[in-house]
N, C-alpha and C positions, 0 to 999 in steps of 0.2 A: 590893238586896243580890245580890252575885254568887254563883253556884253553886260547889260544890266543883270541878267540871270547869273552870269559867272561871278560878278562882283558881289551880289547879294549872298550867293552861296558861300563864298570865301569869308565874308564878314560874319555871317551867321555861325559858321563852324568855329570861328575864333571867339565869338562873344556869347554863345548860348550858355545860360547859367546852369549851375549844378543843381538841378531839380529833378523830380520824378519823371517829368515829361515836358518837352518843349518842341514846338514846331513852328515853321514859317510857311505861309502860303502866299505866293506872289501871283497876281492876276493883272494881265495887260490886255485891254480890249479896244479894238478899232472897229468902227462901224460907219456905214454910209447908206443913206436911204434916198432913193430917187423916185419921184412920183410925178405923174401927169394927171391932172384932174380937169374935167370938162375941156380938154384940149390945151390946157395951160400948164406949163412946167412950174411946179412948186419949188420953193427954195430947197436946195440940196441940204439935207441934214447929215452932218458927220460928227463923229465923236472919237476921242482918244483919251483913255483913262487907264491909270496904272497905280497900284499900291500893294501893300502887304498886310497880312493879318498874322499876328503872333498869338500862339496859344501856349499857356503854361498850366500844368497841373502839378500840385505839390501839397503834401500834407492833407490830402482829401479835398482841397479847394481847387477852383478853376478860374483862370483869368484870361481875358482877351484884350488885345490892343491893336488897333488898325492905324495905318498912316500912309499918306501919299508922299511923304518925305523919304525918298529912296537913297539918301546919303547914309554914310556909316553912323553919323550922329543920330539921324532919324531912326535907324534900326535899333540903336542902343536905347533910345528913349522908349520905344515900343516894347522892347524886352523888359525894361524896368517897370513900366506900367502894368504889363501882363502879370509879372511876378507879384507885384503889389496886390493886384486884384485876387490872385490865387490865395494869398495870405488872408485877405479880408473875408473871403467866402469859406474859409476852412471850417468855421463853426456852424455854417448854415447850409451846407451842401445837401442835395437830395440823394446823392450817392457818392461813393468814393471815386472821384473823377480820376485820380491818379491810377487806380486799378483799371478803370474803364478805358483809358487811353493807351495803356501799354500793349504792344503787339509786336509781331515779328518785323524785322527790317525788310523793306521792299525796295526794289530798283525797277524802274520801268519808263518806257516812252510810248506815247500814242499820238498819232497824227491823222486827221481826217483825210481819206483819199480824195484828191481833187484832180479831175481831168481837164477842166477849163477854168483856170484861175479867174477870179473877179476882175483883176487888172488886165486880163487878156482882151477885154472889150473896152474901148475908150468911153469916157463919159458922154460925148456927143452921140456915139452909137447906141448907148443904153437909152438915152433920151429919145433917139429916133425910133427904137424898138417900142418904147412905151407910147409914143405919139401914134404909131401905127395901130397898136392895140386899142388905144383910146378912141380913135376914129371908127374902128370896127364895132366897138361897144355902142357908139351913138348912131344906131341904125334907124332910128325913128324919132320924130319930134316929141313923142310922148315920153321918151327917155330923158329925164330932166337932170340926172346926176350920174356921172360915170367916172371911173378912175382906173389907172393901171400903175403898178409900183413894183420896185425891186428893193429888197433890204438885205444887205450883207453885213455879217459880223465875223471877225476873226478874234479868237480868244486864245492867249497863251497863258499857261499856268505852270508854276513850279511849286512842288510840295516837298519840304525837307523836315526831317526830325533830327534832333541832336544825336540820336543813337544810330544814324546812318541811312535812314530812308531817303530816297530821292526819286521823285516822279515828275516827269516833264511831259506836257501835253499841249498840242496846238489843234484847235477846233475851228472849222469853217462852216458858217451857217448861212443858208439862203432862204428868203421868204418872198416868193412871187405873189402878187396880189392883183385881182381883177374884181370889179364890182359895178353894178348899174342899178339905178332906181327909176321906175316909170310911174307916171301919174296920169289918170284920166278922170277928171272931175273929182269925186270924193274917194276914188280908189287909188291906192299907192301900193306898189310891190317892189321887192328887191331880189336880185340874184347875185351871188358872189362865187368866186372860184374856190370850191370846196370849203365854203365858210371861212375863207382866208386861212385854211388849214394845211395847204400844201407846203409845209415847212420841212426842209431836209438839211442834212449835212452834205457838203460837197462844193462844187463850183457851179459855173453857168450851165453845165450839162444838166442840172436839175430842171431847167426850163423845158428841155426836150423830154425828159423823163416824166414830167407831170402834164405834158400836153398844153403848156402855157400859150403857145402861138396859135392853137386851134380853138381855144375855149371861148374867145370873145363873141363870135357870131352865135354860138349856142346859147350863151347867157342872155344876149340881147333878144333872141327869139323867145326864150322861156319867160323872161320878165314881162314881155308883152302878152304872152299866153296867160300869165297869172292875172293880169288886169281884168280879163274877161271871164275868168274862171269863177265858179261858185265857191262858197265857203265849204270847208271840210265838214261832213256831217258828224253829229254826235251819236256815238254808239259804242258798244263793246264788240271788238272785232280783232282779227289777226293783223299783226303789224310786221311789215317787211321794212327793215331799216337799212339804208345805204351806209357805207363806211363813214361818210362825212357827217353823219349824225351819230353813228354808233360810237365814234371816238369820244364824244362828250358824255355818253352814257357810261362808257368804261371809266372815264376820268372821274366823274362825280360819284358814281355809285359802286365802284370797285376801288379805284385808286385812293381817293381821300379816306374812305372808311378803314382802309388797311394800313395806313401810316401808323407805325407803332407809337410815335410821340403823341399823336392825337388820341390813341387808345389809352395811353398813360395819363391823359388829361392836360398835356402841355398847351394845347391849342384852345382850351375851353373858353377862355376869356375873349378870344378874338374870332376864331373860325368854328368853334364848336367842338363836339366830341365825336363819338362813333357808336353805332349800334352794335359793332363788333366788340367782343370781350376776349381777354386772353385765353380763356378755356375753350374757345371755339376752334382754335387751330388744330388741325389734324383730324377733325371729326365732323365739322359743321358742313351741311350741304348748302353751299352758296348758290348753286345753279343746277340745271339738268346735267345728265351725263355728257352732254355735248359741249359743256363749257370748259375750255382749257385756256388759261390766261398765263402768259409768261412775262417775266421781267428780263429784258435783254438789251442792256446798254452796249453789248459787244457788236451789235449790228451796225456796220459802218455807214449805212445810208440814212439812218434815222436821225431825227432832230436832236435827241438827247443821248447820243452815243459817246462813250469814253472808255478808256482802258482801266482807269482807277477813279474812285470817288474822291471827294475833297479832303478825306482823311487818310488817303493812301491805300484803301482797301481795293483789291483787284476785283474788277467787274466780270461777272459771268452770267450766262443765261440760267434762270431758275424758274421752275413752275411755282406760281403763286396759288393758282387754283388748278387742280387736275381732276378730270372727269367729274367736275362739279363740286369737289371737296376742297375746302379751304386748307392750304398746305403751310403757307408762311406769310409773314407780314412784310411790309415795306419799312424796314427799320435798319439803320446803320449800326456801327459797332457799339456805340453808347447805348442805344435803345435795346439792342440785343442783350447787353450786359445787365441792364435794369430789369428786363422782363424775363430773361432766361429762355427767350423764344428765338427760333431761327429767323434770320432776316436776309438782307441783301446789301450790296455795296451802293447805298444811295444817300450817304451824307453829302449834301450839296449846298453850296452857297451861291447867292446871286452875283456877288462881286467880292472884292478884297475887303470891303468894309462891313461884311456880315459873317458871322460864324456859320458853319455847316449845320443843317438840320435835316430830318428825314423828308425826302422829296421823291416823288415819282420820277422815273426816267423814261425809258421806252417800255411802256406797259401795253402788251399786245394780246389780242384775242386770236388764237390759233385757228387756221382754216379747217373746214370740214370737208364733206364730200358732196354737197348739194350744188347743182348748177343754178344759175339765176332763173332760167326759164322753168326749171323744176320747182323752185321755191314759189314762183308765181302760180304755177299749175296746182300746187298743193293748197292754195287759199281759195275758199269758196266766197268768203265775205271779209274784205280787208282793205288795207291801204299801204302803199309804198311811200315812205317819207324820205326826203333828201335834204341835206344841208342844214345844220343847226343854226337857229337865229335867236333863241332865247332859252334860258334854263333857270330853274329854281329848285332848291333842295333844302330840307330842314337842317338844323344844326347838329343832328346825329347822323346825317348823310343817309337818311332812310326814305322818307316820303319825298317824292319829286314830281315835277312836271317839266316837259320840254316842248319847245315849239320849233317847227321847221319851215324853211322857205317854200318848199314845193311838195305837194302830195299827188298821188295818182291812185284812184280807186281801183280795187281788184274785185271782179265779180266772176264767179264760176271759172276761176283759173286763168283769167285774162286781164291784162292792164286796160283800163277804160279811161274815163275822163280825168283831166287834171283838176285838182282842187287847191285853193289857197288857204293860208293860215291853218295848216294842220298841226294839232297838238296832241299830246298823250300824257297820261299820268300813271303813277304806280308806286310801289314800295320796294326798295332795294332788296330787302330780305326775302321777297317772294318773286320779284320780276324775273330774275335770271333763271328761276326754276321752270318758267314757262317757255324757255328757249327750245324750239322744236326743229329748226333747221339751221345749219351753219354752212356758209358758202365755200365753194372750192377756192384754191389759190388765185384763180383768174378773176375772182370778184374782190380780191383783197386790194386795199389801197394803203399807202404809207402817208400818214399825216401827222399833225402835231399842233402845238400852240406855243407862242413865245410869252404868254401872259398868265401863268399860273401863280396866283398870289397866296402867301401864307406867312406866318411868323410875326413876332413882335420884337423889334421893328420889322416892318413888312419886307418880304423878299419876293420878287417877281422873277420866275425862272422858266426855262425852256423845258417842255415835255413832249415826248414823242409817243404816238400811238399808231398801230397798224391793225386793221380789222377787215374781215370779209363782210359781205351782206349777210344778214341773219333774220330769221322769222321768230316772232313771239306770239303765243296764242292768248286769246281772251284779254286784250288790253283795252283800257278805257281811253277812247279817242274822242276829241272834241274840236270844234271849229272856232274861228275868231269871234263869233257872236255868242258863244256859250257862256 
């Protein structure tokens, strides 16, 4: 018996209309979320979703049609609707979509390497593991809320074009979670496992890779320490950022401003624009000479890895910023055609019922040569901040402020007392120029987020980030009472 993928491919090859361009993108996603909160097993959340998106470009217009009806008739109706929309948009298109979508024929397969499949551990054993971590988090009566969770998603995609492209991919995502909140009279503090950012591709081996089984006692100890800690002082000082905070800094003040569709104004009504303009590429100093940022969806362990984007463009590692200079934007084939700028393979969609748009994938800050102890010793007056807990940035992705779960003051090159509610603010266009030290590979952590939102209608997508610890000079730091 043929598989859904095989049937859809055969039907599409037979029924694809004679137009400038026609593609089919099939997406099937299965997920399971297991959680224990306050020692109680929460209802198991599972999902199973599948559908197709048809894209037609003809006569300069562009049309989409999505359906979860995977029968031959359902496919035929979607092809007809997409072709009809292409005709309707022919007179009002912002670019010649037929020219923008034509490209070389591609053939490819990609599959996440998995050492320990999700189903290799039974559901009772998963629950038992989470119960154990939950008990370890509740180490003191002052800890009033605590949870442990595992979230797995497997996504299969097939991308076909009428002229012969065929790309098949299977991706496995794991998100382990730990968190605890403590209260003592008017004081409340929280600690989480990497800001819930230890998102990876792979199987259950990710738990060992991230130190999941050892983290709970440390989080419990640190959250109690924060209850008694003073507020972070307000001053201008040097800032040492841990990777689990730096990933949000990269995401908000490098990733989003460099999306080419945002620079073109496509996101203006919903998520804003960008302080970056097309003439900056190739010459603008985004950061100090130490700033090297790469786009690398080919790294198999990261959360947003793939072999091809959702329009069939082959993924490869590219420098976005090199030695502080802005080199290229985060734009897929269509945005590259519209701007005439170099981009990357990052046309991505959240599911079968959304068209691909420019999205971050694995956007990483490359390691340097500084040791963690050396970075601490370099700071006379500063603070080490860990784990993002809040963020705010303006609609041009320029002025920002971020808050962290935990801070440690640095005086005369030594880590001193812990402080709570540490925050800092800055301006994207100048903040990265104050980068003075970049950590060695042993300070690097691989993290990500499952919840990057963008687009109209909204698309929530997975993004990966990897970064070492870094030092920034002369940053405005403030506490929770500022």
